[in-house]
C-alpha positions in Angstrom: 0.0 0.0 0.0 2.8 2.4 0.9 4.5 1.9 -2.5 1.2 2.4 -4.3 0.5 5.6 -2.4 4.1 6.9 -3.0 3.7 6.4 -6.8 0.2 8.0 -6.8 1.2 11.0 -4.5 4.4 11.7 -6.4 2.7 11.6 -9.8 -0.2 13.8 -8.6 2.2 16.4 -7.1 4.1 16.5 -10.4 0.8 16.6 -12.4 -0.5 19.5 -10.3 2.9 21.4 -10.5 2.9 21.2 -14.3 -0.9 21.1 -15.0 -2.1 24.1 -13.0 0.2 26.6 -14.7 -0.6 25.1 -18.1 -4.3 25.4 -17.4 -3.8 29.1 -16.5 -1.9 29.7 -19.7 -4.5 28.0 -21.8 -7.3 30.0 -20.1 -5.6 33.3 -20.8 -4.4 32.7 -24.3 -6.6 31.6 -27.2 -3.5 30.7 -29.2 -2.1 28.4 -26.5 -5.5 26.8 -26.2 -5.6 26.1 -30.0 -2.1 24.5 -29.8 -2.5 22.5 -26.6 -6.1 21.3 -27.0 -5.4 18.7 -29.7 -2.5 17.4 -27.6 -4.9 17.0 -24.6 -7.5 15.3 -26.8 -4.8 12.8 -28.0 -3.6 12.2 -24.4 -7.2 11.5 -23.3 -8.1 9.1 -26.1 -4.9 7.2 -26.2 -5.0 3.6 -24.7 -3.6 3.4 -21.2 -0.9 0.8 -22.2 0.6 3.2 -24.8 1.9 5.4 -21.9 4.0 2.5 -20.6 6.1 2.2 -23.8 8.0 5.5 -23.8 8.4 5.4 -20.0 9.9 1.9 -20.3 12.2 2.9 -23.1 13.6 6.0 -21.4 13.6 4.9 -17.8 13.7 1.1 -17.7 11.7 -1.0 -15.2 10.6 0.1 -11.8 9.1 3.0 -10.0 10.5 6.0 -11.9 8.9 5.0 -15.2 5.7 4.2 -13.3 5.6 7.8 -11.9 6.3 9.3 -15.3 3.6 7.2 -17.1 1.1 7.9 -14.3 1.9 11.7 -14.5 1.4 11.8 -18.2 -1.8 9.9 -18.0 -3.2 11.9 -15.0 -2.2 15.5 -16.0 -5.0 16.1 -18.5 -8.0 16.7 -16.0 -6.1 19.4 -14.0 -5.2 21.2 -17.2 -8.6 21.1 -18.7 -10.6 21.9 -15.5 -8.3 24.7 -14.5 -8.8 26.3 -17.9 -12.5 25.6 -17.9 -12.9 27.0 -14.4 -11.1 30.3 -15.1 -12.9 30.7 -18.5 -16.4 30.3 -17.0 -16.0 33.2 -14.6 -18.2 36.2 -15.5 -16.4 38.7 -17.6 -18.1 41.5 -15.6 -16.4 40.3 -12.4 -13.0 40.3 -14.0 -13.6 43.7 -15.6 -14.8 45.1 -12.2 -11.5 43.9 -10.6 -9.5 45.5 -13.4 -11.5 48.8 -13.2 -10.8 49.0 -9.5 -7.0 49.0 -10.2 -6.0 45.4 -10.1 -3.4 44.2 -12.5 -4.0 41.1 -14.6 -1.9 39.0 -12.2 -3.8 40.4 -9.1 -7.1 39.8 -10.8 -6.0 36.2 -11.6 -4.8 35.4 -8.1 -7.4 37.3 -6.0 -10.5 37.0 -8.2 -10.4 34.4 -11.0 -8.7 31.5 -9.1 -10.8 31.8 -6.0 -14.0 31.9 -8.2 -12.8 28.9 -10.2 -11.6 26.9 -7.1 -14.5 24.3 -7.0 -13.9 23.4 -10.7 -10.1 23.4 -10.1 -10.5 21.1 -7.1 -12.7 18.8 -9.3 -9.7 18.6 -11.6 -7.4 17.7 -8.7 -9.9 15.0 -7.7 -10.0 13.6 -11.2 -6.2 13.7 -11.5 -6.0 11.7 -8.3 -8.5 9.1 -9.5 -6.8 8.7 -12.9 -3.4 8.3 -11.1 -5.0 5.7 -8.9 -6.3 3.7 -11.9 -3.0 4.0 -13.8 -0.9 2.8 -10.9 -2.4 -0.7 -11.3 -1.4 -0.8 -14.9 2.1 0.3 -14.2 2.7 -3.0 -12.5 3.4 -4.3 -16.0 6.6 -2.3 -16.1 7.8 -3.4 -12.7 6.2 -1.0 -10.3 5.6 -2.8 -7.1 2.7 -2.4 -4.7 -1.0 -3.3 -5.0 -0.9 -3.2 -8.8 1.7 -6.0 -8.7 -0.5 -8.0 -6.4 -3.4 -7.6 -8.9 -1.1 -8.6 -11.8 0.2 -11.7 -10.0 -3.3 -12.7 -9.1 -4.5 -12.4 -12.7 -1.5 -14.3 -14.0 -2.0 -17.2 -11.5 -5.8 -17.0 -11.5 -5.9 -16.5 -7.8 -9.3 -15.0 -7.3 -9.0 -14.4 -3.5 -5.7 -12.6 -3.8 -7.0 -10.5 -6.7 -10.1 -9.6 -4.8 -8.2 -8.6 -1.7 -5.7 -6.4 -3.6 -8.4 -4.9 -5.8 -10.5 -4.1 -2.8 -7.5 -2.4 -1.2 -7.0 -0.3 -4.3 -10.7 0.7 -4.2 -10.5 1.6 -0.5 -7.4 3.8 -1.0 -9.1 5.5 -4.0 -12.3 6.2 -1.9 -10.3 7.5 1.0 -8.3 9.9 -1.3 -11.5 10.9 -3.0 -13.2 11.8 0.3 -10.1 13.7 1.5 -10.1 15.9 -1.5 -13.8 16.4 -1.4 -13.6 17.3 2.3 -11.0 19.9 1.4 -13.2 21.4 -1.2 -16.3 21.4 1.0 -14.3 22.9 3.9 -12.9 25.6 1.6 -16.4 26.4 0.4 -17.7 26.8 4.0 -14.8 29.1 4.8 -15.5 31.2 1.7 -19.2 31.3 2.5 -18.5 32.6 6.0 -16.3 35.4 4.7 
């Protein structure tokens, strides 16, 4: 479980560190949106196993290629939902902040991102869930953990072992999902009180 969580958490942190700024760039630039959108469409429709090939070629077997493949697979929702959240904010709210003397950066940080936070947190949640699903697949390139247990149980047709390890993956995914949803709900309560 610890190895599975370490791969998931590492890939989610990398996905958020790269995906959040990319989502902001896409939301503010129509040209960047036109360039990056086909790439995101391709990444979302590509079969899961295809991500394993370049990770395996460049990094060999083990946890590093698992983190890379999981990051590439899980980064799309945070990019898309960050961009969508910022784009859906009323233009009047942004114009009001700019008319009161805010710079574009101040308007982004103090108005647009807080307004888009529920959508952005949905992106974080979806990134987490996609990383969780990919971590089982990365057992095929030598990533240990619960995914390896699932793979071994499938290869040996051990139904009990597969059921236990699969249930453990589901429990971890549900716990991580509830933690991120709790953070979003707690944040919304704080914003409502303000």
